[in-house]
Short mmCIF file of the C-alpha atoms (twelve columns), coordinates in Angstrom:
data_MODEL
# 
_entry.id   MODEL 
# 
loop_
_atom_site.group_PDB 
_atom_site.id 
_atom_site.type_symbol 
_atom_site.label_atom_id 
_atom_site.label_alt_id 
_atom_site.label_comp_id 
_atom_site.label_asym_id 
_atom_site.label_seq_id 
_atom_site.Cartn_x 
_atom_site.Cartn_y 
_atom_site.Cartn_z 
_atom_site.pdbx_PDB_model_num 
ATOM 1   C CA . MET A 1   4.068   -15.420 -7.342  1 
ATOM 2   C CA . LEU A 2   4.801   -17.014 -3.943  1 
ATOM 3   C CA . ASP A 3   5.212   -20.411 -5.672  1 
ATOM 4   C CA . GLU A 4   7.744   -18.921 -8.009  1 
ATOM 5   C CA . SER A 5   5.271   -19.176 -11.035 1 
ATOM 6   C CA . MET A 6   5.095   -16.264 -13.316 1 
ATOM 7   C CA . ALA A 7   1.658   -14.373 -14.117 1 
ATOM 8   C CA . THR A 8   0.813   -11.287 -16.086 1 
ATOM 9   C CA . TYR A 9   -1.839  -8.855  -14.692 1 
ATOM 10  C CA . LYS A 10  -4.090  -10.183 -17.549 1 
ATOM 11  C CA . ASP A 11  -3.483  -13.811 -16.172 1 
ATOM 12  C CA . LEU A 12  -5.019  -13.153 -12.952 1 
ATOM 13  C CA . LYS A 13  -8.826  -13.833 -12.741 1 
ATOM 14  C CA . LEU A 14  -11.117 -12.863 -9.963  1 
ATOM 15  C CA . PRO A 15  -14.640 -14.236 -9.607  1 
ATOM 16  C CA . CYS A 16  -17.200 -11.471 -10.273 1 
ATOM 17  C CA . SER A 17  -20.759 -11.243 -11.459 1 
ATOM 18  C CA . ALA A 18  -21.258 -9.866  -15.088 1 
ATOM 19  C CA . ALA A 19  -23.564 -7.200  -13.772 1 
ATOM 20  C CA . VAL A 20  -21.010 -5.807  -11.393 1 
ATOM 21  C CA . ASN A 21  -17.951 -6.146  -13.740 1 
ATOM 22  C CA . GLU A 22  -19.879 -4.290  -16.593 1 
ATOM 23  C CA . GLY A 23  -21.742 -1.773  -14.322 1 
ATOM 24  C CA . PHE A 24  -18.986 -0.841  -11.962 1 
ATOM 25  C CA . ILE A 25  -15.422 -2.417  -12.231 1 
ATOM 26  C CA . GLU A 26  -15.114 -1.693  -16.061 1 
ATOM 27  C CA . PRO A 27  -16.056 1.988   -15.662 1 
ATOM 28  C CA . LEU A 28  -13.593 2.351   -12.704 1 
ATOM 29  C CA . GLU A 29  -10.826 0.590   -14.775 1 
ATOM 30  C CA . ALA A 30  -11.466 3.113   -17.684 1 
ATOM 31  C CA . GLU A 31  -11.360 5.999   -15.300 1 
ATOM 32  C CA . ILE A 32  -8.214  4.872   -13.483 1 
ATOM 33  C CA . GLN A 33  -6.427  4.187   -16.903 1 
ATOM 34  C CA . ALA A 34  -7.292  7.612   -18.204 1 
ATOM 35  C CA . ALA A 35  -5.854  9.250   -15.152 1 
ATOM 36  C CA . PHE A 36  -2.607  7.079   -14.898 1 
ATOM 37  C CA . SER A 37  -2.012  7.818   -18.617 1 
ATOM 38  C CA . SER A 38  -2.347  11.436  -18.245 1 
ATOM 39  C CA . GLY A 39  -0.152  11.589  -14.930 1 
ATOM 40  C CA . TYR A 40  0.118   12.979  -11.465 1 
ATOM 41  C CA . GLU A 41  -2.369  15.924  -11.929 1 
ATOM 42  C CA . ALA A 42  -5.243  13.706  -13.253 1 
ATOM 43  C CA . VAL A 43  -4.708  11.041  -10.561 1 
ATOM 44  C CA . LYS A 44  -4.645  13.820  -7.894  1 
ATOM 45  C CA . GLN A 45  -8.159  14.766  -8.920  1 
ATOM 46  C CA . LEU A 46  -9.387  11.285  -8.608  1 
ATOM 47  C CA . ASP A 47  -11.544 10.487  -5.432  1 
ATOM 48  C CA . GLU A 48  -9.188  8.694   -2.867  1 
ATOM 49  C CA . LEU A 49  -12.032 6.072   -2.460  1 
ATOM 50  C CA . LYS A 50  -11.729 5.063   -6.195  1 
ATOM 51  C CA . LEU A 51  -7.922  4.778   -5.874  1 
ATOM 52  C CA . PHE A 52  -8.543  2.588   -2.818  1 
ATOM 53  C CA . GLN A 53  -11.042 0.442   -4.588  1 
ATOM 54  C CA . TRP A 54  -8.876  -0.066  -7.725  1 
ATOM 55  C CA . ALA A 55  -5.798  -0.818  -5.749  1 
ATOM 56  C CA . GLY A 56  -7.756  -2.963  -3.333  1 
ATOM 57  C CA . LYS A 57  -9.175  -4.986  -6.152  1 
ATOM 58  C CA . VAL A 58  -5.648  -5.649  -7.589  1 
ATOM 59  C CA . LEU A 59  -4.212  -6.701  -4.089  1 
ATOM 60  C CA . TYR A 60  -7.465  -8.724  -3.373  1 
ATOM 61  C CA . GLY A 61  -6.937  -10.465 -6.668  1 
ATOM 62  C CA . ILE A 62  -3.215  -11.352 -6.074  1 
ATOM 63  C CA . ILE A 63  -4.210  -12.594 -2.612  1 
ATOM 64  C CA . PHE A 64  -6.945  -14.704 -4.128  1 
ATOM 65  C CA . ASN A 65  -4.761  -16.085 -6.733  1 
ATOM 66  C CA . GLU A 66  -2.045  -16.873 -4.228  1 
ATOM 67  C CA . LEU A 67  -4.411  -18.756 -1.970  1 
ATOM 68  C CA . ARG A 68  -6.006  -20.688 -4.838  1 
ATOM 69  C CA . ALA A 69  -2.464  -21.796 -5.991  1 
ATOM 70  C CA . GLY A 70  -1.465  -22.717 -2.280  1 
ATOM 71  C CA . ILE A 71  -4.636  -24.736 -1.761  1 
ATOM 72  C CA . GLN A 72  -3.918  -26.739 -4.990  1 
ATOM 73  C CA . GLN A 73  -0.307  -27.231 -4.248  1 
ATOM 74  C CA . GLN A 74  -1.219  -28.662 -0.747  1 
ATOM 75  C CA . ARG A 75  -4.000  -30.878 -2.055  1 
ATOM 76  C CA . GLN A 76  -1.483  -32.284 -4.640  1 
ATOM 77  C CA . GLN A 77  0.734   -33.147 -1.577  1 
ATOM 78  C CA . GLY A 78  -2.164  -34.722 0.388   1 
ATOM 79  C CA . GLU A 79  -1.873  -31.952 3.048   1 
ATOM 80  C CA . ASP A 80  -4.386  -29.438 4.680   1 
ATOM 81  C CA . PHE A 81  -4.026  -25.875 3.714   1 
ATOM 82  C CA . ASN A 82  -3.237  -23.601 6.655   1 
ATOM 83  C CA . ILE A 83  -3.280  -19.939 6.697   1 
ATOM 84  C CA . SER A 84  -3.034  -17.324 9.484   1 
ATOM 85  C CA . GLN A 85  -6.372  -16.175 11.137  1 
ATOM 86  C CA . SER A 86  -5.104  -12.637 10.990  1 
ATOM 87  C CA . ILE A 87  -4.813  -12.884 7.326   1 
ATOM 88  C CA . ILE A 88  -8.158  -14.385 6.958   1 
ATOM 89  C CA . HIS A 89  -9.543  -11.464 9.155   1 
ATOM 90  C CA . LYS A 90  -7.867  -8.853  7.006   1 
ATOM 91  C CA . PHE A 91  -8.916  -10.615 3.710   1 
ATOM 92  C CA . SER A 92  -12.511 -10.664 5.002   1 
ATOM 93  C CA . ASN A 93  -12.466 -6.912  5.879   1 
ATOM 94  C CA . LEU A 94  -10.964 -5.972  2.457   1 
ATOM 95  C CA . HIS A 95  -13.656 -8.008  0.774   1 
ATOM 96  C CA . LEU A 96  -16.346 -6.156  2.766   1 
ATOM 97  C CA . MET A 97  -14.892 -2.707  1.968   1 
ATOM 98  C CA . LEU A 98  -14.547 -3.545  -1.624  1 
ATOM 99  C CA . GLN A 99  -18.302 -3.912  -1.872  1 
ATOM 100 C CA . SER A 100 -18.327 -0.070  -1.772  1 
ATOM 101 C CA . LEU A 101 -17.828 -0.441  -5.423  1 
ATOM 102 C CA . ASN A 102 -21.518 -1.462  -6.013  1 
ATOM 103 C CA . LEU A 103 -23.208 -1.024  -2.707  1 
ATOM 104 C CA . ASN A 104 -24.090 2.223   -0.709  1 
ATOM 105 C CA . ILE A 105 -21.342 1.818   1.996   1 
ATOM 106 C CA . VAL A 106 -20.599 4.640   4.345   1 
ATOM 107 C CA . PHE A 107 -17.375 4.727   6.169   1 
ATOM 108 C CA . GLU A 108 -18.694 6.376   9.451   1 
ATOM 109 C CA . ASP A 109 -16.344 9.084   10.623  1 
ATOM 110 C CA . PHE A 110 -13.093 7.385   9.576   1 
ATOM 111 C CA . THR A 111 -11.000 6.491   6.703   1 
ATOM 112 C CA . PRO A 112 -9.943  2.887   6.457   1 
ATOM 113 C CA . PHE A 113 -6.616  3.440   4.680   1 
ATOM 114 C CA . SER A 114 -3.558  5.579   4.405   1 
ATOM 115 C CA . LEU A 115 -3.139  6.917   0.911   1 
ATOM 116 C CA . LEU A 116 -0.028  8.842   -0.193  1 
ATOM 117 C CA . LEU A 117 0.406   10.364  -3.816  1 
ATOM 118 C CA . PHE A 118 3.620   12.120  -4.877  1 
ATOM 119 C CA . ARG A 119 4.829   13.681  -8.182  1 
ATOM 120 C CA . VAL A 120 8.099   11.595  -9.077  1 
ATOM 121 C CA . ASN A 121 10.807  12.491  -11.796 1 
ATOM 122 C CA . ASN A 122 10.558  8.895   -13.162 1 
ATOM 123 C CA . SER A 123 12.148  7.837   -16.293 1 
ATOM 124 C CA . GLU A 124 9.779   7.071   -19.309 1 
ATOM 125 C CA . GLU A 125 9.879   3.271   -19.010 1 
ATOM 126 C CA . THR A 126 9.418   3.228   -15.246 1 
ATOM 127 C CA . PHE A 127 7.152   0.463   -13.567 1 
ATOM 128 C CA . GLY A 128 7.606   -0.102  -9.997  1 
ATOM 129 C CA . TYR A 129 5.142   -2.303  -8.280  1 
ATOM 130 C CA . ARG A 130 5.339   -3.728  -4.731  1 
ATOM 131 C CA . ASP A 131 2.885   -5.267  -2.383  1 
ATOM 132 C CA . GLU A 132 3.014   -6.882  1.184   1 
ATOM 133 C CA . ILE A 133 0.140   -9.367  1.819   1 
ATOM 134 C CA . ASN A 134 0.624   -9.696  5.496   1 
ATOM 135 C CA . THR A 135 0.459   -5.916  6.131   1 
ATOM 136 C CA . LEU A 136 -1.894  -5.238  3.064   1 
ATOM 137 C CA . THR A 137 0.467   -2.481  1.729   1 
ATOM 138 C CA . PHE A 138 0.506   -1.461  -1.917  1 
ATOM 139 C CA . SER A 139 3.065   0.634   -3.896  1 
ATOM 140 C CA . LEU A 140 2.962   1.826   -7.622  1 
ATOM 141 C CA . ARG A 141 5.486   4.040   -9.346  1 
ATOM 142 C CA . ILE A 142 4.762   4.826   -13.040 1 
ATOM 143 C CA . ASN A 143 4.523   7.858   -15.403 1 
ATOM 144 C CA . ASP A 144 5.176   11.023  -13.297 1 
ATOM 145 C CA . PHE A 145 3.829   9.725   -9.908  1 
ATOM 146 C CA . GLY A 146 4.213   7.289   -7.087  1 
ATOM 147 C CA . LEU A 147 1.253   5.764   -5.060  1 
ATOM 148 C CA . ILE A 148 1.327   4.076   -1.652  1 
ATOM 149 C CA . ILE A 149 -1.737  2.759   0.081   1 
ATOM 150 C CA . CYS A 150 -1.830  1.011   3.568   1 
ATOM 151 C CA . PHE A 151 -5.188  -0.875  3.729   1 
ATOM 152 C CA . GLN A 152 -7.003  -1.250  7.111   1 
ATOM 153 C CA . ASP A 153 -4.765  0.979   9.149   1 
ATOM 154 C CA . ASN A 154 -7.532  3.587   9.639   1 
ATOM 155 C CA . GLY A 155 -4.965  6.205   8.768   1 
ATOM 156 C CA . ALA A 156 -2.525  5.159   11.351  1 
ATOM 157 C CA . ASN A 157 0.634   4.972   9.189   1 
ATOM 158 C CA . LYS A 158 0.068   8.284   7.631   1 
ATOM 159 C CA . SER A 159 -0.331  9.907   11.089  1 
ATOM 160 C CA . TYR A 160 2.866   7.934   12.375  1 
ATOM 161 C CA . GLN A 161 4.907   9.312   9.559   1 
ATOM 162 C CA . ARG A 162 3.248   12.770  9.301   1 
ATOM 163 C CA . ASP A 163 6.552   14.772  10.140  1 
ATOM 164 C CA . VAL A 164 8.405   13.340  7.130   1 
ATOM 165 C CA . LEU A 165 5.325   13.217  4.862   1 
ATOM 166 C CA . ASN A 166 4.719   16.922  5.549   1 
ATOM 167 C CA . LYS A 167 8.110   17.873  4.389   1 
ATOM 168 C CA . ALA A 168 7.768   15.830  1.239   1 
ATOM 169 C CA . GLN A 169 4.157   16.712  0.386   1 
ATOM 170 C CA . GLY A 170 3.772   18.876  -2.710  1 
ATOM 171 C CA . GLN A 171 7.390   18.403  -3.653  1 
ATOM 172 C CA . THR A 172 8.626   16.784  -6.807  1 
ATOM 173 C CA . LEU A 173 10.607  13.595  -5.809  1 
ATOM 174 C CA . HIS A 174 13.652  11.865  -7.229  1 
ATOM 175 C CA . PRO A 175 12.807  8.148   -7.610  1 
ATOM 176 C CA . ILE A 176 15.277  7.410   -4.747  1 
ATOM 177 C CA . GLN A 177 13.510  9.692   -2.453  1 
ATOM 178 C CA . PHE A 178 10.034  8.070   -3.206  1 
ATOM 179 C CA . GLU A 179 11.584  4.705   -2.468  1 
ATOM 180 C CA . GLU A 180 12.876  6.073   0.827   1 
ATOM 181 C CA . ILE A 181 9.364   6.971   1.741   1 
ATOM 182 C CA . ASN A 182 8.021   3.513   0.355   1 
ATOM 183 C CA . ALA A 183 10.461  1.776   2.733   1 
ATOM 184 C CA . ARG A 184 9.460   3.987   5.594   1 
ATOM 185 C CA . ILE A 185 5.835   3.148   5.030   1 
ATOM 186 C CA . PHE A 186 6.318   -0.687  4.452   1 
ATOM 187 C CA . TYR A 187 8.254   -0.838  7.793   1 
ATOM 188 C CA . SER A 188 5.974   1.049   9.788   1 
ATOM 189 C CA . ALA A 189 3.233   -1.008  8.352   1 
ATOM 190 C CA . TYR A 190 5.143   -4.061  9.530   1 
ATOM 191 C CA . LEU A 191 5.499   -2.314  13.059  1 
ATOM 192 C CA . PHE A 192 1.711   -1.534  13.209  1 
ATOM 193 C CA . ASN A 193 0.508   -4.089  15.923  1 
ATOM 194 C CA . ARG A 194 -3.258  -3.733  15.922  1 
ATOM 195 C CA . LEU A 195 -5.833  -5.825  13.971  1 
ATOM 196 C CA . PRO A 196 -8.615  -3.361  13.212  1 
ATOM 197 C CA . GLU A 197 -12.150 -4.338  14.063  1 
ATOM 198 C CA . TYR A 198 -15.220 -3.037  12.327  1 
ATOM 199 C CA . THR A 199 -18.980 -3.101  13.132  1 
ATOM 200 C CA . THR A 200 -21.518 -2.947  10.329  1 
ATOM 201 C CA . MET A 201 -25.199 -1.717  10.340  1 
ATOM 202 C CA . VAL A 202 -27.720 -1.704  7.586   1 
ATOM 203 C CA . VAL A 203 -30.036 1.253   7.515   1 
ATOM 204 C CA . GLY A 204 -32.463 1.045   4.516   1 
ATOM 205 C CA . GLU A 205 -30.334 0.679   1.454   1 
ATOM 206 C CA . GLU A 206 -26.950 2.015   3.170   1 
ATOM 207 C CA . ILE A 207 -24.402 0.083   4.970   1 
ATOM 208 C CA . PHE A 208 -22.685 1.735   7.619   1 
ATOM 209 C CA . ILE A 209 -19.119 0.630   8.733   1 
ATOM 210 C CA . GLU A 210 -17.806 1.992   11.956  1 
ATOM 211 C CA . ALA A 211 -14.131 1.369   13.059  1 
ATOM 212 C CA . MET A 212 -13.556 0.269   16.653  1 
ATOM 213 C CA . PRO A 213 -10.986 2.296   18.558  1 
ATOM 214 C CA . LEU A 214 -7.427  1.147   17.583  1 
ATOM 215 C CA . ARG A 215 -6.121  1.664   21.204  1 
ATOM 216 C CA . GLY A 216 -8.752  -0.584  22.533  1 
ATOM 217 C CA . MET A 217 -8.386  -1.095  26.418  1 
ATOM 218 C CA . THR A 218 -4.431  -1.141  26.350  1 
ATOM 219 C CA . GLY A 219 -2.073  1.672   26.634  1 
ATOM 220 C CA . LYS A 220 0.394   -0.143  24.403  1 
ATOM 221 C CA . PRO A 221 1.591   2.050   21.433  1 
ATOM 222 C CA . LEU A 222 0.079   1.354   18.043  1 
ATOM 223 C CA . PHE A 223 3.479   0.730   16.595  1 
ATOM 224 C CA . ASP A 224 6.446   -1.365  17.886  1 
ATOM 225 C CA . TYR A 225 9.779   -0.020  18.580  1 
ATOM 226 C CA . TRP A 226 11.533  1.391   15.367  1 
ATOM 227 C CA . GLN A 227 14.945  -0.301  14.902  1 
ATOM 228 C CA . ASN A 228 17.217  1.262   12.378  1 
ATOM 229 C CA . LYS A 229 19.047  -1.781  11.431  1 
ATOM 230 C CA . THR A 230 15.808  -3.407  10.476  1 
ATOM 231 C CA . TYR A 231 14.697  -0.256  8.659   1 
ATOM 232 C CA . GLY A 232 18.096  -0.320  6.880   1 
ATOM 233 C CA . GLN A 233 17.409  -3.775  5.618   1 
ATOM 234 C CA . VAL A 234 14.153  -2.616  4.287   1 
ATOM 235 C CA . LEU A 235 15.754  0.534   2.634   1 
ATOM 236 C CA . GLU A 236 18.469  -1.740  1.093   1 
ATOM 237 C CA . SER A 237 15.748  -3.779  -0.778  1 
ATOM 238 C CA . PHE A 238 13.960  -0.608  -1.937  1 
ATOM 239 C CA . TRP A 239 17.301  1.051   -2.928  1 
ATOM 240 C CA . LYS A 240 18.393  -2.124  -5.005  1 
ATOM 241 C CA . ASN A 241 18.387  -0.211  -8.366  1 
ATOM 242 C CA . TRP A 242 21.073  2.203   -6.895  1 
ATOM 243 C CA . GLY A 243 23.187  -0.631  -5.301  1 
ATOM 244 C CA . PHE A 244 23.374  0.795   -1.672  1 
ATOM 245 C CA . LEU A 245 24.360  -1.811  0.740   1 
ATOM 246 C CA . LEU A 246 23.169  -2.129  4.366   1 
ATOM 247 C CA . LEU A 247 26.646  -1.235  5.656   1 
ATOM 248 C CA . GLU A 248 26.642  1.968   3.832   1 
ATOM 249 C CA . ILE A 249 22.991  2.729   4.815   1 
ATOM 250 C CA . ILE A 250 23.672  2.342   8.561   1 
ATOM 251 C CA . LYS A 251 27.378  3.405   8.723   1 
ATOM 252 C CA . ASP A 252 25.999  5.763   11.490  1 
ATOM 253 C CA . PRO A 253 23.391  3.463   13.296  1 
ATOM 254 C CA . GLU A 254 21.535  6.306   14.817  1 
ATOM 255 C CA . HIS A 255 21.362  8.207   11.549  1 
ATOM 256 C CA . PRO A 256 20.706  5.996   8.463   1 
ATOM 257 C CA . ILE A 257 21.517  7.553   5.118   1 
ATOM 258 C CA . SER A 258 18.677  9.654   3.812   1 
ATOM 259 C CA . PHE A 259 18.295  11.245  0.390   1 
ATOM 260 C CA . LEU A 260 14.914  12.867  1.543   1 
ATOM 261 C CA . LEU A 261 16.059  14.991  4.451   1 
ATOM 262 C CA . ASP A 262 19.539  16.646  5.143   1 
ATOM 263 C CA . ASP A 263 21.392  16.736  8.371   1 
ATOM 264 C CA . ASP A 264 19.032  19.531  9.767   1 
ATOM 265 C CA . GLY A 265 15.881  17.584  8.984   1 
ATOM 266 C CA . ASN A 266 14.986  19.772  5.900   1 
ATOM 267 C CA . PHE A 267 13.742  18.380  2.525   1 
ATOM 268 C CA . LYS A 268 16.398  17.803  -0.037  1 
ATOM 269 C CA . PRO A 269 15.270  19.248  -3.401  1 
ATOM 270 C CA . ALA A 270 15.261  16.507  -5.949  1 
ATOM 271 C CA . ASP A 271 17.585  18.486  -8.441  1 
ATOM 272 C CA . THR A 272 20.328  18.525  -5.886  1 
ATOM 273 C CA . ILE A 273 20.661  14.608  -5.880  1 
ATOM 274 C CA . ALA A 274 23.376  13.425  -8.257  1 
ATOM 275 C CA . LEU A 275 22.174  9.906   -8.915  1 
ATOM 276 C CA . PRO A 276 20.683  8.026   -12.008 1 
ATOM 277 C CA . LEU A 277 17.053  8.322   -12.257 1 
# 
């Protein structure tokens, strides 16, 4: 955790009514567990909203436990706990959207997330989890698949990375290729410079959530300028298992090393990559 304490998934607790837990969360957990145990094909058949809800609950729970620990730590030191207003804004919106678990919530003409699923040639013992609280980005690599979700970007990161994603979609990836996509998504989520706004309207028993236009009244691009050196630093972190250093990755500053695409921009088949899994 951020305070350097250790916690297992089982240790993390999140307040919830017994009725919601038994009627909605436990069935969702069982469905996700069955699909994850089966593998890519089963996960692919899941409703994306269910994956969003499950991963959102995990990320929300981690944030909740981090905040609780932070508040306790500051109280012990006699200090007030301060947190970014943008984090509170995102946290509140995530809480609202997670109510889709047990309420009739309709996302009106938009998807509040970017969700990416790939078949990955993982080794049997693989468990790769990452999250980034500031950007609400989630990644999981287990069994024979890899899953990445950007919460509250209204699909912007998926659109921004569409050229690369279209070439990788439907392919079986080497783990280093998935981690390269991971690095690209985590970095672009950092470059995403909008704070999405939503309006809600209750009609009968349904709650409609509508997204305000991301561009707003400004002509500024949705993403800040991509810098290969910074991207290389992110990639170095994601490629830590293979020992690549930043100087190797950006030896050619204009063209960082890629195991995903060749020099002509075409997808590299996973079986042509001679690296440990």
